[in-house]
C-alpha positions as CSV (number, residue, x, y, z in Angstrom):
1,X,-5.3,4.4,-38.0
2,X,-1.6,4.7,-37.2
3,X,0.1,7.5,-35.5
4,X,3.1,9.2,-37.2
5,X,6.5,7.9,-36.1
6,X,7.3,11.2,-34.3
7,X,3.8,11.6,-32.8
8,X,5.2,12.4,-29.3
9,X,7.5,15.1,-30.7
10,X,4.6,16.6,-32.7
11,X,2.4,16.6,-29.6
12,X,5.1,18.3,-27.5
13,X,5.6,20.9,-30.2
14,X,1.8,21.6,-30.2
15,X,2.1,21.9,-26.4
16,X,5.0,24.3,-26.7
17,X,3.0,26.5,-29.0
18,X,-0.1,26.3,-26.8
19,X,2.0,27.2,-23.7
20,X,3.5,30.1,-25.6
21,X,5.1,32.9,-23.6
22,X,4.1,31.3,-20.2
23,X,6.9,28.8,-20.7
24,X,9.2,31.7,-19.8
25,X,7.8,31.7,-16.3
26,X,10.1,29.7,-14.0
27,X,7.3,27.8,-12.3
28,X,5.8,26.8,-15.6
29,X,9.1,25.8,-17.1
30,X,10.2,23.7,-14.1
31,X,6.9,22.3,-12.9
32,X,4.2,22.2,-15.6
33,X,6.3,21.8,-18.7
34,X,8.0,18.5,-17.6
35,X,4.6,17.2,-16.5
36,X,3.2,18.0,-19.9
37,X,6.1,16.2,-21.7
38,X,5.6,13.1,-19.5
39,X,1.9,13.0,-20.2
40,X,2.6,13.4,-23.9
41,X,4.9,10.3,-24.0
42,X,2.4,8.3,-21.9
43,X,-0.5,9.4,-24.1
44,X,1.1,8.5,-27.4
45,X,2.2,5.1,-26.0
46,X,-1.4,4.5,-24.8
47,X,-2.9,5.6,-28.1
48,X,-0.7,3.3,-30.1
49,X,-1.9,0.3,-28.0
50,X,-5.6,1.4,-28.1
51,X,-5.6,1.9,-31.9
52,X,-5.0,-1.8,-32.3
53,X,-8.5,-2.6,-31.1
54,X,-10.6,0.6,-31.3
55,X,-10.9,3.9,-33.0
56,X,-11.9,7.4,-31.8
57,X,-15.2,8.4,-33.3
58,X,-15.8,11.7,-31.4
59,X,-14.0,14.2,-29.2
60,X,-15.5,17.0,-27.2
61,X,-18.9,16.1,-28.7
62,X,-22.2,17.5,-27.5
63,X,-25.1,15.2,-26.9
64,X,-28.6,15.4,-25.6
65,X,-31.6,13.2,-25.0
66,X,-35.1,14.1,-24.2
67,X,-35.9,12.1,-21.0
68,X,-39.5,12.9,-20.6
69,X,-42.3,15.5,-21.2
70,X,-43.5,17.5,-18.2
71,X,-46.2,20.1,-17.7
72,X,-43.4,22.6,-18.0
73,X,-42.0,21.2,-21.2
74,X,-39.3,18.7,-22.1
75,X,-36.7,17.4,-19.6
76,X,-33.6,17.1,-21.7
77,X,-30.3,15.5,-20.6
78,X,-27.3,17.1,-22.1
79,X,-23.6,16.5,-21.9
80,X,-20.2,17.0,-23.6
81,X,-18.2,13.7,-23.9
82,X,-14.5,14.2,-23.8
83,X,-14.0,11.2,-26.1
84,X,-15.9,8.3,-27.6
85,X,-14.1,5.3,-29.0
86,X,-15.6,2.4,-30.9
87,X,-14.4,-1.2,-30.3
88,X,-14.0,-3.7,-33.1
89,X,-17.3,-5.3,-32.0
90,X,-19.1,-2.0,-32.6
91,X,-19.6,-1.1,-29.0
92,X,-18.5,2.2,-27.5
93,X,-16.1,3.3,-24.8
94,X,-16.7,6.7,-23.2
95,X,-13.6,8.4,-21.9
96,X,-13.3,11.3,-19.4
97,X,-10.0,13.0,-18.9
98,X,-9.4,14.0,-15.2
99,X,-6.8,16.0,-13.4
100,X,-8.4,15.3,-10.1
101,X,-9.5,12.0,-8.5
102,X,-11.7,9.7,-10.6
103,X,-14.7,8.1,-8.9
104,X,-14.5,4.6,-7.5
105,X,-16.5,1.8,-9.0
106,X,-18.8,1.9,-5.9
107,X,-19.5,5.6,-6.5
108,X,-20.3,4.9,-10.2
109,X,-22.5,1.9,-9.4
110,X,-24.4,3.7,-6.6
111,X,-25.1,6.7,-8.9
112,X,-22.9,9.2,-7.0
113,X,-20.8,9.7,-10.1
114,X,-23.4,9.8,-12.8
115,X,-21.5,11.7,-15.6
116,X,-20.3,8.7,-17.7
117,X,-23.3,6.5,-17.1
118,X,-25.5,9.3,-18.3
119,X,-23.3,9.9,-21.3
120,X,-23.7,6.2,-22.0
121,X,-27.5,6.7,-22.0
122,X,-27.1,9.5,-24.5
123,X,-24.7,7.5,-26.7
124,X,-26.9,4.3,-26.6
125,X,-29.8,6.4,-27.9
126,X,-27.7,8.1,-30.7
127,X,-27.8,11.5,-29.0
128,X,-24.2,12.5,-29.7
129,X,-23.7,14.2,-33.0
130,X,-22.0,11.9,-35.6
131,X,-22.2,8.8,-33.3
132,X,-24.7,6.1,-34.2
133,X,-26.8,4.6,-31.4
134,X,-25.2,1.5,-30.0
135,X,-24.2,-0.4,-26.9
136,X,-21.7,1.2,-24.5
137,X,-19.4,-1.5,-23.2
138,X,-16.8,0.5,-21.3
139,X,-16.4,3.7,-19.3
140,X,-13.0,5.0,-18.4
141,X,-11.5,7.8,-16.5
142,X,-8.0,8.9,-17.5
143,X,-6.3,10.7,-14.6
144,X,-3.4,12.8,-16.0
145,X,-0.9,14.2,-13.5
146,X,2.5,14.1,-15.1
147,X,4.0,13.5,-11.7
148,X,5.6,10.3,-10.4
149,X,2.6,8.3,-11.6
150,X,2.2,10.0,-14.9
151,X,-1.3,8.9,-15.6
152,X,-3.8,6.2,-14.7
153,X,-6.7,4.7,-16.7
154,X,-9.5,3.6,-14.5
155,X,-11.6,1.3,-16.6
156,X,-15.1,-0.1,-15.9
157,X,-16.6,-2.9,-18.0
158,X,-18.1,-6.4,-17.8
159,X,-14.8,-8.2,-18.1
160,X,-12.8,-6.4,-15.4
161,X,-12.2,-8.1,-12.1
162,X,-14.3,-6.9,-9.1
163,X,-14.8,-4.2,-8.1
164,X,-14.3,-2.6,-11.6
165,X,-16.6,-5.0,-13.4
166,X,-20.0,-3.7,-14.2
167,X,-22.7,-4.0,-16.8
168,X,-22.5,-0.5,-18.3
169,X,-25.9,-0.5,-19.9
170,X,-27.5,-1.6,-16.6
171,X,-25.7,1.1,-14.7
172,X,-26.7,3.6,-17.4
173,X,-30.3,2.6,-17.1
174,X,-30.2,3.1,-13.3
175,X,-28.7,6.6,-13.9
176,X,-31.4,7.5,-16.3
177,X,-34.1,6.6,-13.8
C-alpha cells in the first residue's frame, strides 16, 4: 500500500481546505498552520516507513465487549480506537493520537492509563467492527505538536528496551480484571 509521490502536498491541501477561512486569522496563520505543515511532513515520512511492515485496518472504529452479566444487566466495555494496524505476522498495533502528554510505561503497566490496554482487550476478542479477533502485540501513542519536536511515537511492546517493554496481552488482561 504505497502513498502517492505528492502525499505530503495532498495532505497539506486537505488541511488548507479544513482550516478554511480561519487561516486568515493571524494567530492561526503564524502559529497553527506552520505546525500543521510540520506534522504533515512528519506523518507522511512515518507512514511510508510503517507501510513497509504493517497496514492500517481501521481508523476511528467503534468497539465493544460484554465483560460480564450483572443483576442490573450487561456490563459492556466500549471504546473508539483512533487507529488499528496489522503487522505482517497478523498481530495488531493500536495507535492513539495525542496532543497532550502520553502516559509512561509505568502508568500503563500499573493500570493508571487503561485506554489502550482496554482497547487491546476489545481487539483481541474481535469487538472492533471489521477487525478480526487476534493478538495485540503493540500499543503506541503518537504525540503531535508541530513545535520544535514535531512529533513523538511512544511505543510499547515485548521487544522494546525497558521500561517500554511489556507483554501487551498480559497488561490487557490485567486491565480487564
